[in-house]
C-alpha positions as a Markdown table, in Angstrom:
| # | Residue | x | y | z |
|---|---|---|---|---|
| 1 | Unk | 23.6 | 99.0 | 15.6 |
| 2 | Unk | 24.3 | 98.8 | 11.8 |
| 3 | Unk | 22.9 | 95.3 | 11.5 |
| 4 | Unk | 21.3 | 93.7 | 8.7 |
| 5 | Unk | 19.0 | 90.5 | 8.0 |
| 6 | Unk | 22.0 | 89.3 | 6.3 |
| 7 | Unk | 24.2 | 89.2 | 9.2 |
| 8 | Unk | 25.4 | 86.5 | 11.3 |
| 9 | Unk | 26.4 | 87.1 | 15.0 |
| 10 | Unk | 27.7 | 84.6 | 17.4 |
| 11 | Unk | 26.2 | 84.6 | 20.8 |
| 12 | Unk | 28.5 | 83.2 | 23.8 |
| 13 | Unk | 27.9 | 86.1 | 26.5 |
| 14 | Unk | 25.7 | 84.7 | 29.6 |
| 15 | Unk | 23.0 | 86.5 | 29.0 |
| 16 | Unk | 22.3 | 88.0 | 32.4 |
| 17 | Unk | 25.2 | 90.3 | 30.4 |
| 18 | Unk | 23.4 | 93.1 | 29.2 |
| 19 | Unk | 25.9 | 93.2 | 26.2 |
| 20 | Unk | 24.8 | 90.3 | 24.6 |
| 21 | Unk | 21.1 | 90.5 | 25.2 |
| 22 | Unk | 21.4 | 93.6 | 23.4 |
| 23 | Unk | 23.0 | 92.1 | 20.2 |
| 24 | Unk | 19.7 | 89.7 | 20.5 |
| 25 | Unk | 17.7 | 92.0 | 20.3 |
| 26 | Unk | 19.3 | 93.5 | 17.6 |
| 27 | Unk | 19.5 | 90.8 | 15.7 |
| 28 | Unk | 16.1 | 89.7 | 16.3 |
| 29 | Unk | 14.7 | 92.7 | 15.4 |
| 30 | Unk | 16.6 | 93.2 | 12.2 |
| 31 | Unk | 16.2 | 89.1 | 11.2 |
| 32 | Unk | 19.5 | 88.7 | 11.0 |
| 33 | Unk | 21.1 | 84.5 | 12.2 |
| 34 | Unk | 22.1 | 83.9 | 15.7 |
| 35 | Unk | 24.4 | 81.6 | 16.5 |
| 36 | Unk | 25.0 | 80.0 | 19.7 |
| 37 | Unk | 28.6 | 78.9 | 21.4 |
| 38 | Unk | 29.2 | 75.3 | 22.5 |
| 39 | Unk | 29.5 | 77.2 | 25.8 |
| 40 | Unk | 33.4 | 75.8 | 26.5 |
| 41 | Unk | 35.5 | 79.2 | 26.7 |
| 42 | Unk | 38.4 | 77.0 | 25.5 |
| 43 | Unk | 36.4 | 75.9 | 22.3 |
| 44 | Unk | 35.6 | 79.8 | 21.1 |
| 45 | Unk | 37.5 | 80.4 | 18.7 |
| 46 | Unk | 36.7 | 76.5 | 16.9 |
| 47 | Unk | 33.1 | 77.4 | 17.6 |
| 48 | Unk | 34.3 | 81.0 | 15.2 |
| 49 | Unk | 35.0 | 78.4 | 12.8 |
| 50 | Unk | 31.9 | 76.4 | 12.1 |
| 51 | Unk | 29.7 | 79.5 | 12.1 |
| 52 | Unk | 31.6 | 82.4 | 10.6 |
| 53 | Unk | 30.4 | 85.1 | 11.6 |
| 54 | Unk | 29.9 | 88.7 | 9.5 |
| 55 | Unk | 29.2 | 90.3 | 13.4 |
| 56 | Unk | 31.1 | 89.9 | 16.1 |
| 57 | Unk | 30.3 | 90.8 | 20.0 |
| 58 | Unk | 34.0 | 90.4 | 21.6 |
| 59 | Unk | 35.1 | 91.1 | 25.6 |
| 60 | Unk | 38.4 | 92.9 | 25.6 |
| 61 | Unk | 39.9 | 90.3 | 27.6 |
| 62 | Unk | 38.8 | 87.8 | 24.3 |
| 63 | Unk | 39.6 | 90.5 | 21.5 |
| 64 | Unk | 43.4 | 90.4 | 24.0 |
| 65 | Unk | 43.9 | 86.7 | 23.3 |
| 66 | Unk | 43.0 | 86.4 | 19.7 |
| 67 | Unk | 45.2 | 89.8 | 19.3 |
| 68 | Unk | 48.4 | 87.7 | 21.3 |
| 69 | Unk | 47.9 | 84.4 | 19.0 |
| 70 | Unk | 48.2 | 86.8 | 16.2 |
| 71 | Unk | 50.8 | 88.7 | 17.0 |
| 72 | Unk | 53.0 | 85.8 | 18.1 |
| 73 | Unk | 51.9 | 84.6 | 14.2 |
| 74 | Unk | 52.7 | 87.5 | 12.3 |
| 75 | Unk | 54.6 | 90.9 | 14.1 |
| 76 | Unk | 56.1 | 89.3 | 15.7 |
| 77 | Unk | 57.3 | 86.4 | 14.0 |
| 78 | Unk | 61.0 | 86.1 | 13.2 |
| 79 | Unk | 62.3 | 85.9 | 9.6 |
| 80 | Unk | 61.0 | 86.8 | 6.2 |
| 81 | Unk | 57.6 | 86.7 | 8.2 |
| 82 | Unk | 57.9 | 89.3 | 10.7 |
| 83 | Unk | 59.6 | 91.2 | 8.6 |
| 84 | Unk | 56.7 | 91.4 | 5.8 |
| 85 | Unk | 53.9 | 91.3 | 8.1 |
| 86 | Unk | 55.0 | 94.4 | 10.2 |
| 87 | Unk | 55.8 | 96.3 | 7.2 |
| 88 | Unk | 52.5 | 95.5 | 5.7 |
| 89 | Unk | 51.4 | 96.4 | 9.3 |
| 90 | Unk | 52.9 | 100.0 | 8.9 |
| 91 | Unk | 51.6 | 100.7 | 5.5 |
| 92 | Unk | 47.9 | 99.4 | 6.1 |
| 93 | Unk | 47.4 | 101.4 | 9.7 |
| 94 | Unk | 49.3 | 104.7 | 8.0 |
| 95 | Unk | 46.0 | 104.0 | 4.9 |
| 96 | Unk | 43.9 | 103.5 | 7.5 |
| 97 | Unk | 44.6 | 106.6 | 9.4 |
| 98 | Unk | 44.2 | 109.3 | 5.5 |
| 99 | Unk | 41.4 | 107.6 | 5.0 |
| 100 | Unk | 41.5 | 105.1 | 2.5 |
| 101 | Unk | 40.2 | 102.4 | 4.0 |
| 102 | Unk | 40.3 | 99.1 | 6.5 |
| 103 | Unk | 42.0 | 97.0 | 3.3 |
| 104 | Unk | 44.6 | 96.7 | 0.5 |
| 105 | Unk | 45.1 | 94.6 | -2.9 |
| 106 | Unk | 48.9 | 93.3 | -1.8 |
| 107 | Unk | 48.8 | 92.4 | 1.6 |
| 108 | Unk | 45.8 | 91.2 | 2.1 |
| 109 | Unk | 46.1 | 88.8 | -0.5 |
| 110 | Unk | 49.6 | 88.3 | 0.9 |
| 111 | Unk | 48.9 | 88.4 | 4.8 |
| 112 | Unk | 45.7 | 89.5 | 6.0 |
| 113 | Unk | 43.1 | 86.9 | 4.5 |
| 114 | Unk | 44.8 | 84.3 | 5.7 |
| 115 | Unk | 45.0 | 86.3 | 9.3 |
| 116 | Unk | 41.1 | 86.3 | 8.9 |
| 117 | Unk | 40.2 | 83.0 | 9.1 |
| 118 | Unk | 40.5 | 83.2 | 12.9 |
| 119 | Unk | 37.8 | 84.5 | 13.0 |
| 120 | Unk | 35.6 | 82.7 | 10.4 |
| 121 | Unk | 36.7 | 84.9 | 6.9 |
| 122 | Unk | 33.1 | 86.7 | 7.0 |
| 123 | Unk | 33.5 | 89.2 | 9.9 |
| 124 | Unk | 32.7 | 92.8 | 8.3 |
| 125 | Unk | 32.4 | 94.5 | 12.1 |
| 126 | Unk | 34.3 | 93.4 | 15.3 |
| 127 | Unk | 32.0 | 95.3 | 18.2 |
| 128 | Unk | 33.8 | 95.4 | 21.8 |
| 129 | Unk | 32.7 | 96.5 | 25.3 |
| 130 | Unk | 32.5 | 96.0 | 29.3 |
| 131 | Unk | 36.4 | 97.4 | 29.2 |
| 132 | Unk | 38.5 | 98.9 | 28.2 |
| 133 | Unk | 40.7 | 98.3 | 25.2 |
| 134 | Unk | 44.0 | 99.3 | 24.1 |
| 135 | Unk | 44.6 | 101.3 | 20.7 |
| 136 | Unk | 47.1 | 98.9 | 19.6 |
| 137 | Unk | 45.1 | 96.1 | 20.0 |
| 138 | Unk | 41.8 | 97.8 | 18.1 |
| 139 | Unk | 44.6 | 99.4 | 15.1 |
| 140 | Unk | 45.8 | 95.8 | 15.4 |
| 141 | Unk | 42.3 | 93.8 | 15.1 |
| 142 | Unk | 40.9 | 96.6 | 12.4 |
| 143 | Unk | 44.3 | 95.9 | 10.1 |
| 144 | Unk | 44.4 | 92.3 | 10.5 |
| 145 | Unk | 41.0 | 91.8 | 10.4 |
| 146 | Unk | 40.3 | 94.5 | 7.5 |
| 147 | Unk | 37.0 | 95.9 | 9.5 |
| 148 | Unk | 35.2 | 98.4 | 11.6 |
| 149 | Unk | 35.9 | 98.3 | 15.0 |
| 150 | Unk | 33.4 | 99.8 | 17.1 |
| 151 | Unk | 33.7 | 100.4 | 20.7 |
| 152 | Unk | 30.3 | 100.8 | 22.7 |
| 153 | Unk | 30.3 | 102.4 | 27.2 |
| 154 | Unk | 27.1 | 101.5 | 28.9 |
| 155 | Unk | 25.9 | 99.0 | 31.8 |
| 156 | Unk | 23.1 | 97.1 | 32.8 |
| 157 | Unk | 21.5 | 100.2 | 34.9 |
| 158 | Unk | 21.6 | 102.3 | 30.9 |
| 159 | Unk | 19.6 | 99.0 | 29.0 |
| 160 | Unk | 23.0 | 99.0 | 26.7 |
| 161 | Unk | 24.7 | 101.5 | 25.2 |
| 162 | Unk | 24.5 | 104.8 | 26.2 |
| 163 | Unk | 27.8 | 106.0 | 24.3 |
| 164 | Unk | 29.8 | 104.2 | 20.7 |
| 165 | Unk | 32.9 | 105.1 | 18.5 |
| 166 | Unk | 31.6 | 105.3 | 15.1 |
| 167 | Unk | 32.1 | 103.0 | 11.8 |
| 168 | Unk | 34.9 | 103.8 | 9.0 |
| 169 | Unk | 37.2 | 105.3 | 12.4 |
| 170 | Unk | 40.6 | 104.1 | 13.0 |
| 171 | Unk | 39.9 | 106.2 | 16.9 |
| 172 | Unk | 41.2 | 104.6 | 20.1 |
| 173 | Unk | 41.3 | 105.4 | 23.0 |
| 174 | Unk | 37.6 | 106.9 | 23.8 |
| 175 | Unk | 34.4 | 105.1 | 23.8 |
| 176 | Unk | 32.6 | 107.9 | 20.5 |
| 177 | Unk | 29.1 | 109.9 | 21.6 |
| 178 | Unk | 25.9 | 109.7 | 22.5 |
| 179 | Unk | 23.6 | 108.2 | 21.5 |
| 180 | Unk | 20.5 | 109.3 | 19.7 |
| 181 | Unk | 18.4 | 108.7 | 22.4 |
| 182 | Unk | 21.0 | 109.8 | 25.2 |
| 183 | Unk | 21.7 | 112.5 | 27.7 |
| 184 | Unk | 25.2 | 112.8 | 29.1 |
| 185 | Unk | 26.5 | 115.3 | 32.1 |
| 186 | Unk | 29.4 | 115.1 | 34.5 |
| 187 | Unk | 29.1 | 115.8 | 37.9 |
| 188 | Unk | 32.2 | 116.4 | 40.0 |
| 189 | Unk | 33.5 | 114.8 | 41.9 |
| 190 | Unk | 35.3 | 116.4 | 44.8 |
| 191 | Unk | 36.4 | 113.8 | 47.1 |
| 192 | Unk | 38.7 | 113.2 | 43.6 |
| 193 | Unk | 39.2 | 117.1 | 42.2 |
| 194 | Unk | 36.7 | 116.3 | 39.0 |
| 195 | Unk | 35.0 | 119.6 | 38.5 |
| 196 | Unk | 32.9 | 120.4 | 36.1 |
| 197 | Unk | 34.3 | 123.1 | 35.6 |
| 198 | Unk | 38.1 | 122.0 | 35.0 |
| 199 | Unk | 39.9 | 123.4 | 31.9 |
| 200 | Unk | 40.2 | 122.7 | 28.8 |
| 201 | Unk | 36.8 | 120.0 | 28.9 |
| 202 | Unk | 34.4 | 119.8 | 32.1 |
| 203 | Unk | 35.6 | 116.4 | 34.2 |
| 204 | Unk | 33.5 | 115.0 | 36.5 |
| 205 | Unk | 31.2 | 111.5 | 37.2 |
| 206 | Unk | 29.1 | 110.2 | 33.7 |
| 207 | Unk | 25.6 | 110.5 | 33.9 |
| 208 | Unk | 22.9 | 109.6 | 31.4 |
| 209 | Unk | 19.3 | 110.0 | 31.3 |
| 210 | Unk | 17.0 | 108.8 | 28.5 |
| 211 | Unk | 14.0 | 106.1 | 28.2 |
| 212 | Unk | 16.6 | 103.4 | 28.0 |
| 213 | Unk | 17.6 | 104.2 | 31.7 |
| 214 | Unk | 16.8 | 101.7 | 34.3 |
| 215 | Unk | 13.7 | 102.5 | 36.8 |
| 216 | Unk | 15.4 | 100.8 | 39.8 |
| 217 | Unk | 17.0 | 98.2 | 41.5 |
| 218 | Unk | 14.2 | 95.7 | 42.7 |
| 219 | Unk | 12.8 | 96.0 | 46.1 |
| 220 | Unk | 16.0 | 98.1 | 46.5 |
| 221 | Unk | 14.7 | 101.9 | 47.3 |
| 222 | Unk | 18.3 | 103.1 | 48.8 |
| 223 | Unk | 20.4 | 101.5 | 46.4 |
| 224 | Unk | 17.6 | 102.7 | 43.7 |
| 225 | Unk | 17.3 | 106.3 | 45.5 |
| 226 | Unk | 21.6 | 106.5 | 45.2 |
| 227 | Unk | 21.5 | 105.3 | 41.7 |
| 228 | Unk | 18.9 | 107.9 | 39.9 |
| 229 | Unk | 18.6 | 111.8 | 41.3 |
| 230 | Unk | 15.4 | 113.2 | 41.4 |
| 231 | Unk | 15.9 | 114.8 | 37.6 |
| 232 | Unk | 16.4 | 111.1 | 36.4 |
| 233 | Unk | 19.8 | 111.1 | 35.8 |
| 234 | Unk | 21.7 | 107.9 | 36.7 |
| 235 | Unk | 24.9 | 108.4 | 38.2 |
| 236 | Unk | 27.3 | 105.7 | 36.7 |
| 237 | Unk | 30.5 | 105.4 | 39.0 |
| 238 | Unk | 32.5 | 106.3 | 35.8 |
| 239 | Unk | 34.5 | 109.7 | 36.1 |
| 240 | Unk | 35.1 | 111.3 | 32.0 |
| 241 | Unk | 35.3 | 113.7 | 29.8 |
| 242 | Unk | 34.0 | 114.8 | 26.3 |
| 243 | Unk | 36.2 | 116.1 | 24.0 |
| 244 | Unk | 36.1 | 119.0 | 21.2 |
| 245 | Unk | 35.1 | 116.1 | 18.9 |
| 246 | Unk | 31.8 | 114.8 | 20.7 |
| 247 | Unk | 34.2 | 112.0 | 22.3 |
| 248 | Unk | 33.6 | 110.7 | 25.3 |
| 249 | Unk | 37.3 | 109.2 | 27.5 |
| 250 | Unk | 36.4 | 107.9 | 30.8 |
| 251 | Unk | 39.5 | 108.1 | 32.6 |
| 252 | Unk | 39.2 | 107.0 | 36.8 |
| 253 | Unk | 36.0 | 105.1 | 38.5 |
| 254 | Unk | 34.6 | 106.6 | 41.7 |
| 255 | Unk | 33.5 | 103.6 | 43.1 |
| 256 | Unk | 35.9 | 101.1 | 44.6 |
| 257 | Unk | 37.9 | 104.3 | 45.9 |
| 258 | Unk | 40.0 | 103.9 | 49.2 |
| 259 | Unk | 42.2 | 106.0 | 51.5 |
| 260 | Unk | 45.8 | 104.9 | 51.8 |
| 261 | Unk | 47.6 | 105.4 | 55.2 |
| 262 | Unk | 49.3 | 108.3 | 54.1 |
| 263 | Unk | 45.3 | 110.1 | 53.3 |
| 264 | Unk | 46.3 | 109.4 | 48.9 |
| 265 | Unk | 43.1 | 108.1 | 47.4 |
| 266 | Unk | 42.8 | 105.2 | 45.3 |
| 267 | Unk | 39.8 | 104.0 | 42.4 |
| 268 | Unk | 41.1 | 100.4 | 42.1 |
| 269 | Unk | 38.6 | 99.6 | 39.1 |
| 270 | Unk | 40.8 | 102.3 | 37.8 |
| 271 | Unk | 43.9 | 101.2 | 37.8 |
| 272 | Unk | 42.8 | 97.9 | 37.1 |
| 273 | Unk | 41.8 | 98.8 | 33.5 |
| 274 | Unk | 44.8 | 100.5 | 32.8 |
| 275 | Unk | 46.5 | 97.6 | 33.1 |
| 276 | Unk | 43.9 | 95.2 | 31.4 |
| 277 | Unk | 44.2 | 97.1 | 28.7 |
| 278 | Unk | 47.8 | 97.6 | 28.6 |
| 279 | Unk | 49.4 | 94.6 | 29.2 |
| 280 | Unk | 47.8 | 91.8 | 26.7 |
| 281 | Unk | 49.5 | 89.4 | 28.9 |
| 282 | Unk | 47.3 | 90.2 | 31.6 |
| 283 | Unk | 43.6 | 88.6 | 31.6 |
| 284 | Unk | 42.3 | 90.0 | 34.9 |
| 285 | Unk | 43.9 | 92.0 | 37.6 |
| 286 | Unk | 42.6 | 93.2 | 41.6 |
| 287 | Unk | 44.3 | 95.9 | 42.9 |
| 288 | Unk | 44.6 | 95.5 | 46.5 |
| 289 | Unk | 45.6 | 98.2 | 49.1 |
| 290 | Unk | 45.1 | 98.5 | 53.4 |
| 291 | Unk | 44.5 | 101.8 | 55.2 |
| 292 | Unk | 47.8 | 101.2 | 57.2 |
| 293 | Unk | 49.3 | 100.9 | 54.3 |
| 294 | Unk | 51.4 | 103.2 | 51.2 |
| 295 | Unk | 51.5 | 101.5 | 48.5 |
| 296 | Unk | 48.9 | 98.1 | 46.7 |
| 297 | Unk | 49.8 | 94.8 | 46.2 |
| 298 | Unk | 48.2 | 92.9 | 43.1 |
| 299 | Unk | 46.6 | 89.5 | 41.6 |
| 300 | Unk | 47.6 | 89.4 | 38.1 |
| 301 | Unk | 46.0 | 86.0 | 36.4 |
| 302 | Unk | 47.4 | 86.3 | 32.9 |
| 303 | Unk | 46.3 | 85.0 | 29.6 |
| 304 | Unk | 47.9 | 81.7 | 29.2 |
| 305 | Unk | 49.2 | 82.2 | 25.3 |
| 306 | Unk | 50.2 | 85.9 | 25.8 |
| 307 | Unk | 51.9 | 84.4 | 28.1 |
| 308 | Unk | 53.6 | 81.4 | 27.3 |
| 309 | Unk | 56.2 | 83.7 | 25.3 |
| 310 | Unk | 56.6 | 85.8 | 28.5 |
| 311 | Unk | 58.1 | 83.0 | 30.0 |
| 312 | Unk | 60.1 | 81.9 | 27.0 |
| 313 | Unk | 61.7 | 85.1 | 27.4 |
| 314 | Unk | 62.4 | 85.4 | 31.1 |
| 315 | Unk | 63.5 | 81.9 | 32.1 |
| 316 | Unk | 64.1 | 80.1 | 28.8 |
| 317 | Unk | 62.0 | 77.0 | 29.0 |
| 318 | Unk | 59.2 | 76.4 | 26.6 |
| 319 | Unk | 56.0 | 75.2 | 27.9 |
| 320 | Unk | 53.5 | 73.9 | 26.2 |
| 321 | Unk | 49.6 | 76.0 | 27.5 |
| 322 | Unk | 48.1 | 72.6 | 28.1 |
| 323 | Unk | 51.0 | 71.4 | 30.3 |
| 324 | Unk | 49.0 | 72.6 | 33.7 |
| 325 | Unk | 51.0 | 71.3 | 36.2 |
| 326 | Unk | 54.6 | 73.0 | 34.3 |
| 327 | Unk | 51.9 | 76.4 | 33.5 |
| 328 | Unk | 51.8 | 76.6 | 37.3 |
| 329 | Unk | 54.9 | 75.5 | 38.8 |
| 330 | Unk | 56.0 | 78.6 | 36.0 |
| 331 | Unk | 54.0 | 81.1 | 37.5 |
| 332 | Unk | 55.0 | 80.8 | 40.5 |
| 333 | Unk | 58.5 | 81.0 | 40.0 |
| 334 | Unk | 59.9 | 84.8 | 41.8 |
| 335 | Unk | 61.9 | 85.5 | 38.4 |
| 336 | Unk | 59.1 | 85.5 | 37.0 |
| 337 | Unk | 56.9 | 87.4 | 39.4 |
| 338 | Unk | 59.7 | 89.9 | 39.3 |
| 339 | Unk | 60.3 | 90.5 | 36.2 |
| 340 | Unk | 56.3 | 91.1 | 35.9 |
| 341 | Unk | 56.3 | 93.2 | 38.9 |
| 342 | Unk | 59.1 | 95.8 | 36.6 |
| 343 | Unk | 56.6 | 95.5 | 32.8 |
| 344 | Unk | 53.3 | 96.5 | 35.9 |
| 345 | Unk | 56.0 | 99.7 | 37.7 |
| 346 | Unk | 57.3 | 100.9 | 33.7 |
| 347 | Unk | 53.5 | 100.4 | 31.9 |
| 348 | Unk | 52.0 | 102.5 | 34.9 |
| 349 | Unk | 54.3 | 104.7 | 34.3 |
| 350 | Unk | 54.1 | 105.3 | 30.8 |
| 351 | Unk | 49.7 | 104.9 | 31.6 |
| 352 | Unk | 50.2 | 107.8 | 34.0 |
| 353 | Unk | 49.7 | 106.1 | 37.4 |
| 354 | Unk | 51.1 | 107.7 | 40.3 |
| 355 | Unk | 53.9 | 105.5 | 42.2 |
| 356 | Unk | 50.7 | 104.7 | 45.2 |
| 357 | Unk | 48.7 | 103.2 | 42.4 |
| 358 | Unk | 51.8 | 100.6 | 41.7 |
| 359 | Unk | 51.8 | 96.8 | 43.1 |
| 360 | Unk | 54.8 | 96.7 | 44.6 |
| 361 | Unk | 54.0 | 93.2 | 44.8 |
| 362 | Unk | 52.0 | 90.5 | 42.6 |
| 363 | Unk | 51.0 | 87.1 | 43.0 |
| 364 | Unk | 50.0 | 85.2 | 39.5 |
| 365 | Unk | 47.1 | 83.2 | 39.9 |
| 366 | Unk | 47.5 | 80.7 | 37.1 |
| 367 | Unk | 43.7 | 80.0 | 37.5 |
| 368 | Unk | 41.3 | 82.7 | 36.2 |
| 369 | Unk | 38.8 | 84.4 | 37.9 |
| 370 | Unk | 35.4 | 82.6 | 36.6 |
| 371 | Unk | 31.8 | 82.7 | 37.4 |
| 372 | Unk | 32.0 | 78.7 | 38.1 |
| 373 | Unk | 34.5 | 79.6 | 40.4 |
| 374 | Unk | 32.7 | 81.9 | 42.7 |
| 375 | Unk | 35.1 | 85.0 | 41.4 |
| 376 | Unk | 33.3 | 86.4 | 39.4 |
| 377 | Unk | 29.5 | 87.9 | 38.8 |
| 378 | Unk | 27.1 | 86.6 | 36.0 |
| 379 | Unk | 28.2 | 89.6 | 34.2 |
| 380 | Unk | 31.9 | 89.1 | 34.5 |
| 381 | Unk | 32.9 | 91.6 | 37.2 |
| 382 | Unk | 35.4 | 90.9 | 40.5 |
| 383 | Unk | 33.7 | 89.2 | 44.1 |
| 384 | Unk | 35.8 | 91.6 | 45.1 |
| 385 | Unk | 35.4 | 90.8 | 49.0 |
| 386 | Unk | 35.3 | 87.2 | 48.2 |
| 387 | Unk | 38.6 | 87.5 | 46.6 |
| 388 | Unk | 40.0 | 89.4 | 49.3 |
| 389 | Unk | 38.6 | 86.9 | 52.2 |
| 390 | Unk | 39.8 | 84.0 | 49.9 |
| 391 | Unk | 43.4 | 85.1 | 49.3 |
| 392 | Unk | 43.5 | 87.4 | 52.7 |
| 393 | Unk | 47.0 | 85.5 | 53.7 |
| 394 | Unk | 48.2 | 85.6 | 50.5 |
| 395 | Unk | 47.6 | 89.1 | 50.8 |
| 396 | Unk | 49.1 | 89.6 | 53.7 |
| 397 | Unk | 52.2 | 88.2 | 52.5 |
| 398 | Unk | 52.5 | 90.1 | 49.5 |
| 399 | Unk | 52.7 | 93.6 | 52.3 |
| 400 | Unk | 55.0 | 91.5 | 54.2 |
| 401 | Unk | 57.4 | 90.4 | 51.4 |
| 402 | Unk | 57.4 | 94.8 | 50.0 |
| 403 | Unk | 58.5 | 95.2 | 53.3 |
| 404 | Unk | 61.0 | 93.4 | 53.4 |
| 405 | Unk | 63.1 | 94.3 | 50.2 |
| 406 | Unk | 62.6 | 97.6 | 50.8 |
| 407 | Unk | 64.2 | 96.9 | 54.1 |
| 408 | Unk | 67.3 | 95.7 | 52.0 |
| 409 | Unk | 67.6 | 98.8 | 49.7 |
């Protein structure tokens, strides 16, 4: 990890989250400084302004929020501001892809030096992990903040990252190369039709081995034996492949797989990840299926600041993001719900989802899933079974609505 004694790191992730803990360990070992956030997620960007970090470990849901806010004020702005911003972005992105670096003497002075202040003005490296992030957001962040954006992949069981992208790059859509202390292999997943013999690249469950891998789950030998095999390989549950350049791409998820009524398998985490990384206004999404049904439904939790412009576009109303009553009312508007379903259908086709993997009906939940309301684990994973239990009536109604809509066609 490229940290030095001169770096200042913002710590805002809970320490049960191995990503946040690992960053702190790196800061300690290099002699860098750590600043702790106030603990209020809504105040995080204000905390950044005070601390002015040089190293910013973010998660996609936060970086998507930053992206949406800056995009609206620059590239998405009307008039001359939008025209200049789009030209500046296109020029810098082209320069970056041709190896000319992250800075530009004209466009930085006119536009991006001001944009950088959103994260304090001193960030030299952005690091993202814990969930996929879209190529558009990665490219935008590199251009807007004139810095490296590194994507890492790992789990609590791997003690942190087992792969990461390299500094100075402009690639996206993959999680980089294996870390120096880690071996990676791919194991067949026949039920999902992934095999290590696939061409042009072997595909399968990503397995990792090395001194960083955990020894086992406390007082749970059965789960330990299920996760770590006799040769010491930790089975991640993620499915991927290694390209010709050595970069690993995650394409599916073995866990949380179930079968629909027509016999098709659904990997819900893979679908959720694709939507979260491809639709900027989606903060959280839960895909739900039923073995008696032939399609899926979803609960969508938008990112308010990114969703408000979409609400205005669809409903023609201006809503203050702090007006919770008006925001909640808009989220339940059938016209808005249908518009989001259309977005999910369009994006689903673009990212390669099959028809039965695309939600036919959705609920827009204006209140985010959180640790505090018991919808997320301390490491920000969905408490899937608990959420389904709490929203059982709503999910049942979504299926009824979808069937009624089909019967009218």
